[in-house]
N, C-alpha and C positions, 0 to 999 in steps of 0.2 A: 463312641461317637454318635454313631447313627440314632439309636436309643436319645441321644443329648438334643440332636436337630431335630428328628420327628416332635419330638415333645415341645420346641418353644413354637415351629412351626405351625400345631395344632393350636398354642394357646396365642397366637399374631393371629391365625385364618379366624376364630373364632369373633373376634373381634368386628371382622368383616369391613376393612380399612376398604379402602376405594384408591387414598392419597396416602404412599406413604415415602418419610425421608429417612435411611437407614447412614448413622454415624458410623462410617469403618466399617463399610461392607463387605473388605476383605477379597476373599477369593469367591463369594456369593453362597457361600452356604445355606441364610436365609433367604439371600434375593433372587437366587434361581426358582425354589419352588413357591416363592409369593406374590414373586410380581406378575404371573399369567393370570392370578386372579385381580388385579390392581389395572386402573386406569392409569393412574401416574405412578412412576417407581423411582428417585432417584438415590442414589448410591452415592456418596461421598469416599476417599481415602487417602493418607496421604502417599499412600506406595504409588509411583506412576506405571509400575510393573506391575504393579498385581490389578491393577486397572485396563493395564492394555489387554495383560490375558483375558481378563474376564471380560473384553467388551469383544474379543473372538468369539468368544462362547456366544454371547447374544447375537451376536450376526450370523450364526448355524441357526440359533431358535427362534429368528426374526419375532423378536419385543419391540418393535420401536417406542413402546409407552415408555422404556427404562432411559435413565437418562444417567450418565457415572461423570462425576467433577472432582478435580484432584487438587485437592485442599485438608486444613489441618481440622479437627473436631471442634476448635471454638472460629471457624470461618464460617460466615451463614451469612457472606456477602451475598444480594444478588436473589436469595429466600426471604417470599413474603411472609408478612406475619398471619396466623389462621388459614396455610395454605396449606396445610396436610392433615390426614385425620389420624394419623400415628407417626411418631419419632423414635426408632429404634437406635438403642446404644447396646449392643450387646456383647460381650464379652470386650468392653475395650475402657470402663473406667478403672481397673484396675493398675492401668499405664497412666493412668493420669499422675501427675507430679503431686501433687495438692490439693485439699480441699476449696482451695478459690478457683482453680482452672477447672475443677468439679463442675462449681457453683455457675462460671462462667458457661460451661455447657449448655448446664441444665434450665439457666433462664431463657438460654437461647432458643433451646428448645421450646420449652413452653411456649414461648410467644409464637414460633412456626406452627403451634395445634390450633386446630379451629375448636369451638367451643361443642361439647358431645366427644372430643377425643383423646388420645391416651399418650403416654411418653413411657414406653419399657426402655428400662433396664436391666441388661441380664449379668448373669454371672457373678452378682457381687459377693465380692471376699468379706465374709465376716469380720468383723472388730472384733464381738466380744469372746468370738472362737480360736484368734488371731494364736491365744498360747498353749489352747490345745490342741493347734494346729501342726504349729513348733515343736511341742511336746509330744507330739505320735510320729513325725517325722526323724528327728532324734533318736527317740526309741527304738523307731525300727533297723537303723542302722546300727545302733550301740552296739560293740562287743558284752557279752551275757556277764561279763565280771567288771564292768563299768557301776562303780557305786553312782547311789543317786546325786551325791554332790556334783560330781565331775557331770552328770549329765543338767543337772539345774542350770551349770552356767553356761552349757552348751545352747540348750534353749535360751536362757538370755543373751547371748550374743546372737544366736539367728533371729530373734526376735527383733533384735537392733539393727541388723545387716537385713531387716527387709524393706527390698526395695519395689514393691508393689504396695499400691492403694486399698486401705479395708476401711468398710466403712459400718458405723453402728444405725440398724434398723431405724432406731429412732431420729436419724439425720433427716429422713427422709421424711415421716410425720412434722418433725420441724421447718420443712419448707414451705408449708399454707403458709408460715407465719413471712416469710420473704416475699412468694407469690401466690397470690389469693385465688387465683384460676385455680387452684386446684381444689376438689372437692372431697377428691378420694383416696387413698392413699391404700396399694394390695400390698401385703410384703409376702412371699407365697416359695417356700423350698422346693428344691431342684426334684423334678421327678427320674426316677431311673433307679435297678438292681444291684446298678455295678457300685462296688464302694472303690469310690475318688474321689479326689480335691472335690471336683465338681460337684457332688450328690452332697457330702458329707459336710463342707465347710463354705456353701458358697448358696447364693439364695437371689429369688427374681423381685422388681420392683412391678409394679405397675400404676403410674400417675393417671389421674380423671380429671379432665381440664374442663370446666364450665367458665363460664360467663362469670363475672364478678357481678354478686349483688351486694350494696352498702348493708352494714347492721347484720349480713347472715353469717350463721356459725357456720368457716368453713370446711371444718372439717369432722367430723364429730371425735363425741371424746373418747378414746382408747380404753379411758379408767371406767367408765358407764360399766365394760363389764357385761352388757345388755345388747341384742341383737335391733336391728330397728328395722321392723318388716311391717310391710303396710298390708299384707293382711294376715298380721298375727295379732293376736288380742293383749300379746303381752311380751316380756321379754324370752328369750331362748331358754328353754330345758338344758338345764347345765351338770355336767356331773365333772369332780377334780378325781383325776388317774391317779396324782399320787397320793390322794387320802383313801380309794380304795379301786387298787385299779383293777382292767376288766380286759378282757380278750378282745380282738375282731370279733371273734364269732358271738359272743357275749351282745355285744352291741347290735351285729345284724339282725341275730332274734329281738334283739327290743323294736328297732327298728320297722321290722315286718308286722311287729302285733301291734307298736301304738300308734305308727304312724303320722310320728308328729311334723308341722311344718317344720320346722327347725330344732336340731341337737346340739349343743354345744360342746365340747370333751376339753377338759385343760389339762395341760402340767403333763403330757406324756413322756417319759423319758424318749431318746432318741438311740433308736439300738446303732442307726450308724455313728454317732459319735459318743458312747458308751464309755470303750476303752478308754478312748483317747482322753475323756473328761477324767474319768478313775486314775488314770495314768498323770494329769495335770494335777489332782489333787494327791497323789502321791508324793510328787514333788514339793511342792508348796504347804502339803498340811499331812507331813506322814502318821503324825496318831489318827487321823481317819483312818486312813487303810488301817492300821495298826491295831482300831478295835476291833474289826470284823478278821483278824486271823487268830488260829487258834494252835498254839497259845498266843495272846496280843504283845506282839513284836513288832518292831519295825524292820520291814524290808529294807536292808541296803542296798541291794544291787540290782542292776538290769535284770538280772535271768531269775530271779525271786520274783519279780514283781512278773514278770514272763507268766512263771509258774502259778502264781496266782489269778491273772487273769484265766489259765487256761482252766484252774480247778473253779470258777467261779462265772461259769460261762455254758449257753449254750445244754444240751444235754449231757455235756465231762461235771454239771454239779450235783451234788447230791442234796442240794436245799432248793431245785431249781422254784418249785413254790414260790419258796421263800424271798427268791432274790430278782422276781419275777421284775418286780418293781425298778429295781435297780439295770436287767436288762433292757428292757424296752420294748420298742416295736418300733417299725421300718416303715415308715410314713407312705410306701407303695404298696404294703401290706391294706391302709385304709382307702385308697384311689383304686384300688383293687375291685371294691365293693359299688363303683359307678355302674360298671357291667352286671350287676345282679339286683342291684337294691335302685327305687326310682328318686335317686338323690343326686343332686352335683356335690362334690366334696373339696372345699377349700383348705390349705395347709399353714398355718404361719407358726413362726418362733413363739414362746409363750412368752409374761412379761420378765422374768428371768433369762435374760437371752445368754448371758455368757455360759449357763448349766446345757447347754442344746434340747431343751423339752420343747416340743411344740403343743399346739392348738390345733384340734382337727374342728370344719365348721359341718353340718349336714342340713342342705338347704334340697327338700321336696322341690321335687321339677312342677313346674307352674304358681313357685312362689317366687315375687319379686322383695328382693330384701336385699339391702344394704351391707354390704360386706365389712364387718369393722372390728377389729379383733381387740382384745385388752392387753394396753401395757403398765408399766406401774405407775409412771407419772404421764401427763404430756408435756411435749418438749416446749416450754414456753420462748426459747430464743436457742442460737444457734452456739455450739460449745466446741471449743477444739478437742473436745474428749470424743467426739462422733466420728474421728478419724485417723488413721494414724500420721506418723510424717515420714513419706518415702525417703525423703532426699536429704532425710538425716547422717547415714553411713554415706555416703556419697561428698557430703560438705566434711565429711572427718575424713575419708580417703584425699578427699584435696588441703585440708587443712595440716595434716598431719606431716608432710613433707614438706612443707611451706615454714613449717616449723623446725623443722629439723634441720633443714638447712640454715633456717637464720639463726639457731644454737651454734649450729658446726661457725659461722661467720665471725660470734662474739667472744666463745665459752671455748678454754681446751679441751682437745679432743675426749680427756677422761672422765671430763664433767659432762661431756651429751647423754643421758639419759638413754638406757640400751632401750627399753619399750615406752613408748610413749601410748597413753592409754585415753582416748576421750570416753567422756560419761552422758550415760540421756539423762541418767538425775546424781544427784548425789546422798550416797545415802545417808540417814539422820539418826544421831540415838531420840533417847524419847524425849532428851529436852530440846531436841530441832536443831543441835550440833552436829556437826559434820562428824559421819563415823571412821575415821582412820582406822582404826583398830581393825574393823570390818573387812576394807578394803587390800589392808597388809596381810591380814588372816588368811583371807581365802582364796589371797593373789598366789601367796608361799604355797599355800597348801594344795590347791590346786592346777597350779600353771594355767589355768585361765580367769576371765573376768569374772566379777560378780555382779547383779545388779543390773545387766543392760550397756557393760562394758565390752566395748570390742579393740582387742589388743591388735594394731594396727605396722605390720613391718615389724615384730618382737621376734626375739631372739630367745625368748622364754617360752618353756616347753615342760610338759607334764614332769611330775613325779616319776622315775625310773619306775615301772613292776616288772614281773614276770611277763606279762599282757601284752605291755604295749613297746617296742623298740624306741630305745632311746635316741633321739636326732642328732646331726649335729648341729651348729648354727648355722649353715648353710644352709641347707636342709629345712630347718624352720624358718627362716628367712622365704625361700622360696616356696613353699606350704603358702605361707600369707599371702604371699606376692600372686597366687593360683586363687587364692578361695576368692580375693579379690576382683583378678579381671575376671574369672569363671565365673563368679556368683554362686559357689558352692558352697555349704555347708562342712563339708569333710574330704577331705584329701589324701592318698597314700605315697609315697615316695615310688610304687610302682606304676601309678598311673599314669597313661599317653595324653599330655596336653593337649592333643587334636583329635585323641576321644570323648576328652571329655567336653568337648565342646568349642576347644581352639582352635581359632582359623588365623589369618595368615597377617591380620590388622590388629589383634590379642599378639602374636607373637610378636610382633615390633613393640607394642608397649609393655610387654617383657622386658624385650633387650631393655629397653629405656630404663623402666624401674631396675634390672640388676645393675645397668652402669651408676645410677646414682645413689645404690646402695652399699653394694662391694667396690666401687671404685676400679672397675673392669672391664674396658670393653668387650663385649661379646658380640660375635660377627653373624648374621641372621642362618647363614647358613646351620651356624651350630645348633641353633635353634631345633631345626628339621631334623639334623645328627644324634641330637642326644632329648627327646623329645619326654623323659621319665624325668623327676625331680633327683632320685636318686644319680643318675648318668650326669644329669647337669650339674648337681653340684661339685662333684668329683672331679667335672671340667673347670667349674668354676676355683676352687680350689688349687691345682694345678697352676691356673690364668697367675692367681694370683702371686704363686709363689715365685713366678716368672720374671712379673711384668709390674716393672714401679706403678703406682698411682697415676690415673689420667690427670694430665694438670687442663680437664676441660670440666668446670660444673655443670649443674644438670640443668642451671638456667640461662637464659640467654640476657644481657644487657644491651641496650643498645646506645649509640653515643648516635641522636640524629644530624649534629650538626656535621658529621663527615665525609657525606653522603649528599648533601645536600648542591643541586646543578642546576646547569643552563638547559632547560629540554622544556618544550613543549609542541614541538612540529617537529616532524621528519625535518631531518638538517642533512644536506648533502656536503659538498667539496663547494661544488660552484655556488649555494647559496649561502654559505660563512662565508665567502669571499665578497658577496650581494650585501652583508649586513644581514640575509634576513633570519641565519639560525641564530639569532641573539635573541631571546626571550626572556621573559622576568624568569627568578627564580623561583624552581619548586617548593613552595613556601614548608616551614617546619611541619604547619598543622598538617597535612599529606601526611606524613611520616607519623604525626602523633597520634592524628587522628585512626591512622591500619593498628601502630603497635603499644597503643595507652595500656590496654586490658591483657596483651601480650606476655610484657616483661616481668609482669609479677607470679603469671603462673602458668606459662609456656614452659617446657622441657626442651632441651634442648632437639633441634629438627633433624641433625645428625643418625641415620641411622649407617652403621657399620655391616656392609655386605660381606667382603673378605677381608682380612689383615695379612699386609706383606711385607717386605721386607723396609728398607732404613728409605729407599725414592719418595719423593712428595705423593699422597695421594692423590688419588684421580675421586673427584667433587661430582657429581650426576644428579641432576634435578629431576623433581618427581613431571610426572606427564599430567594430561588434563582433571584425573582423578584424586590428585593427590599424593599415592600410594610408592612404592618406590621397587618394588615386588617384580616388576616388567624386566629388571635389571639385574636379578638374582643370575641370569645364567649366562650373561655376557659379563659380568665377574668371575664368575667361576675359569667363565676361559681364556679369561684376560690374563689368568695365573697368577702367581703370589710374589711377583717382584715389587708391586706396591698397594698399598691400601685401597679399597673401593668402598666409598662412601657415597653413600643416598642420600637425599636430603627432601624429607617429606614435607608436606601442607601442616599448617597449624589448624586445626579444628577437627583432625581426625578422631580425637577421643571424643568430640562433642562437648566441651566445657568451655569450649570456647569458639567466635567466629571466625571464617577463613577468613585470611586479606584479599582484597578484591585491585589492589594496585601494585603492576609487578615492580618499579621501582621501588614499594615498601618490602616486597618480597627478597629482594635481593640486598637491600640491605642488611635486612632480616638473618637471611642465608650466609651475606659475609660475614657479620660477627660471630657468628657460630664455628663456619669453618677458620675465623682466626685466633679462635680458644684453642682448636686445635694446633694450627700450621699458623704461627704470626707473621711473617712474613712470605713472601714468594719466590722461586714462579708457583704460582698457580696454575692446576688442569683442572679444566671445567668443561663440562659436558651435558647435553641434557636431548631428551626422545620427547616428539611433537612438542605439547605447551612446553615442556623441560627445557627445549631449546630457546624461546623468546629469553625466559629466567635468566639462564646461560650469561646469553648477549649482554643480558642488562649488568649482571655482576660482573661482566669482564669491564665495561664500560666505566664503572663505579670504581672497582678496583684501580684500573689504570689513570683516570683522573684524582684518586688518592694518593698517585704514585707508587703504586704497586706494579710486579713484572705478573703477568700470564704468560704462563710456558705453553698452551695449547687454548684455543677455547672450539669444542669439535662438537658439531652442528649435527644433530642425526634425526633425519629426514623430517626439519622442520623448514616450511616453504618462510622465505622474509618478512616481515609486518608490513611491510610497506606493499607486498603483494593483496590487494583485493579482490577475491572470487567471489564471482555472483552470489545472488543469494538461492537459488538452486544448487550451485556446487559447496558453498557453506552448508547447506541443510542435508546435502548427502556426505559431508564429511563429518560432522556432529553424530547422525545417524547411523551410518554405515563404518562408520571407524573410530572416531574418538571417543566417540557414547562408549565401546565394548574395547576399548582400550587394553584399559585397567581390570576389565572384570576376570577375562580367561586366567590371566596370571592370579588375581586372586582366589580363585576357586578350584587353580590345580595344584598352584606350592601347599596349599592345604593336605593334601592328598599325597604329598611326597612323606609324610608323619607315618603313614596306615601300614608301611612295610618298615624292614629295620634298612636302614641307610648300607648299601654297599660299598663298601671301602670305596673305592675312586669311580663307581660306577654313578651317571647320571642320565637318565631314561627324561625323554622328552616328556614332558605335561600332558600331551594327549594320553599317553601309554599309562601315566600315571591316572588319569583321567577315568582310562579303560577299566584301571585296576580295582579303583574304586565302586566302578559300578556292578562290578562280579562281587561286590560285600554288602548285600541288602539289609545283613543284619548292622552294619556297624554303626555305630553313634556316632560318626564324625557330621560334623555342621561346620562348614566352610563358611559358612554369611549369615548374618540375619540382620533384623531391620534395624536393630542399634548399631550395627556399622557400618549399612549401605544410606542412612540417613544423612549420616556427617559427610559420606561420598558427592550426595547430590547435591549438595549445599557447597561443597571445594569444589565440582564440579560448575555450578553457578557463576560461584564467586571469580574463578578464575577465566570464565566464558567473559567476564565482564573484564576482568584483567587486560583479555587480549585485545577485545574492543575497544578497552582505553590508551592504549601503549603508543606511544608517539616515539619513535625509534631514533638516534643520534647517530651521524658518520663513526666508525671504527676504525682506530691509525691503524691496527695492528692485523698478521692475519687471521682468516675466519675459514675455518676447517670443515667442511661441508660431506657430509655421509647421504650418498641420494642413489632411493632403492629405484630397481629398473622397471616396478611395473608404477609407477606414481599415476595418480591421476590427469586426466586427458591435458587442461591449460596449463599443468604444472610441465608433463614430461617436454615440452617444445624448451623448455628453460633449464637449461642444461646449472645452474648457477641457481637454482630456486629464488633467486629473485635476489641472493647476497650482494652481486655483483653491484649493486646500486647504493650500499652500506658502507661496502671496504674495496681498496685496490685489491688486496691482496688475497685471493680466493683461491683454497685449495680444494677440487675436486676429487671426491672417491666414488666409485661404482659398485653398488654394492644390490644382490641377488634380494629379490623379494618382493614385496610391499611395503604399506606403512606400518604395519598390523605382523604380519611374519615376519620382521625385519631383526626381532629378538625373540626368533622361535628354532631351534634345530630346524632344516640347519644351514637357515641363513647367517645366524647368529654366531656360530665357528668362524664365517668367513668377516664379518666386520670387530668382531676380536682379534684376528689374524691382522688386520689393517688399520684398525684403532691400537695395539699394542707397537706396532710400526712406527708412529705418528708419535705416539707417547716416548718411544724410544731414541726420535730423531730432536726430540726437544728438553735433555736431561735437565 
């Protein structure tokens, strides 16, 4: 990592920028060493947590010229045109969802650069080498007995699942057709001795920006294959390495003797990726490798190919001199000559970029030269082939469950396909017709999909061999679920979900997928108890044998007219008598706008935390961040007398925007619980923000003629209570903002140890255990999980602010903490007495956050259990 950072910092400082804009500054790897050399440095990032941490470092370093902005990559609001010398997009473009998004960012970046400035795009994933990358990754992990055709199917599936943006270098040359300000494009290989994805399959781009001059040739033709040097009298001296390979020492001696102003060597074999390229050739053109074996035979297995690579690499090769052109040279060997010769060295991909070959240009010190390497052709327009489509697997994952659900509703069970397989492209015969025979043959013989096919939720498994264990149907389906959720290419039945990168939010999604596919309700607690596929599959098989199929379908359909009611402002018994509570109806549009996109794609918000006896379940609504993990210990301590369901927010998966009206949330959640329990009495509860939604659900159920057995408010102030601005800010930053995160961070840690019978350690004990495991690969949260929660937090804050409550005609049971905020401490009922005549108060120890943590949660569970028992 340090080698990577040093190279990037040196490259940037060589440009001598005074005003820098960095998009996606992250933790400040580049900002901190570069900012002291600048007059102005603006860093943007979408994560407020990261920016806050970075700001603390800047305060200690006294760098007043640095400004941090919280925004997305496309947000250039307030950034003036031509106001920076350099715009940096380092190691972020691979996370962009599409070529169009990338173009939007680059357009704004070019406009922000002054003439003579630059745009640096770092760590770009190479599209021409994407097949070689996936080949090498799968090849490195494969068993030696795996056959070539099996590995090929895995590579094609892995490439179909690619979730990051990869870009052809020609894309950047074509930018000049769209942005005439770009005068020159430098594509440069990554420096470093370490062999990893960064040095092998990524590259950097420097765009030179100048004033637009009408009629001027904006970017010199790469196809000219010559160097335009102001101090030279002709084209650069060139040498084609493929025609006659030369060593680094030979070139060093030549330059020392002849001292040319410029010297260009083309088509050098890249030793960093030569094995990956050869392995890809073996997969897709086995005859090419077979022609170089003795005797000429096709290598059928991964093990045989590894033996061939070992025998034909380095000093192990008997014909090392003959294979030198295939083994190649590490680009870093050429860069090392800069310390020995008076030359500057630039290295870029060769014209045939899918081979991994590269060109080296030597420019003698004192010579001013325009660096322009040859390509096969000048791109004259943008082409879809210049980037991959990282959203295709995500779209496929969304399509398959919807299609399967639709088929279940219209076809008999025996006609529903066992596997639904999206295709990247349809395989064709030589006549252009769909090659059905190829699909069927490969699928039956290999058990995996050909030509970019991605089996999703498929029960099909590889044909049994002595080297591969036979998976049960449940295990095969769980393998597909884990691969999809964890974005992994290979999963074993003995792997631990949390050690592979799973966290609490993904555990919830896994429980939801299991419910949809197996028709079995899996308590979230069971995910932590059985964190491996083998354990989980056995549990599911036993539950399926004992439990009837669920009556609840995965999708929640809403009848909006059922929940229309009169409300727009707070209504008490007094003003209702005076006619002040009669307000216009909440229109259908309110519910429609909030829920139109949810009915078609959203899964049920219900999350089973524990499953109990035959008594009516207890439903508890999520707090501000939309997650239900804060209720796990409460559900555990309530026991097994009744089931405990959490209702989590729409949008946690990031596929849909969250709701921002409490009325709409209540309607949505009511429809979900009525799929499970059609009639009352209903037992509802909610902590923090969840108390407001539970209150509104009780209102709507009552108005629909349903009975509410218990409405439990867990330390939630009544919505009619209006705190001061300072109190609101203190609550949001000091309590609500952190109300969900400790639970998210610690419940994943439970899975790092085996579940011990009935033992239930506190989260802080589990966190301490996790900290003692520095080598653990446990990842509890990542940015893909945090960003949807931040959106939900914002939407819920809006919903709470807009909510106008009504008078409630039944009992409200309030659980108030002993350590309430100053203004609430004097109000024993937390303001609920203004919304109901019957308010039952229970005092519990702790504060708003510790209420659901040991030891206070045991007291809360005991008192809540008593209330539930009193209202059967």
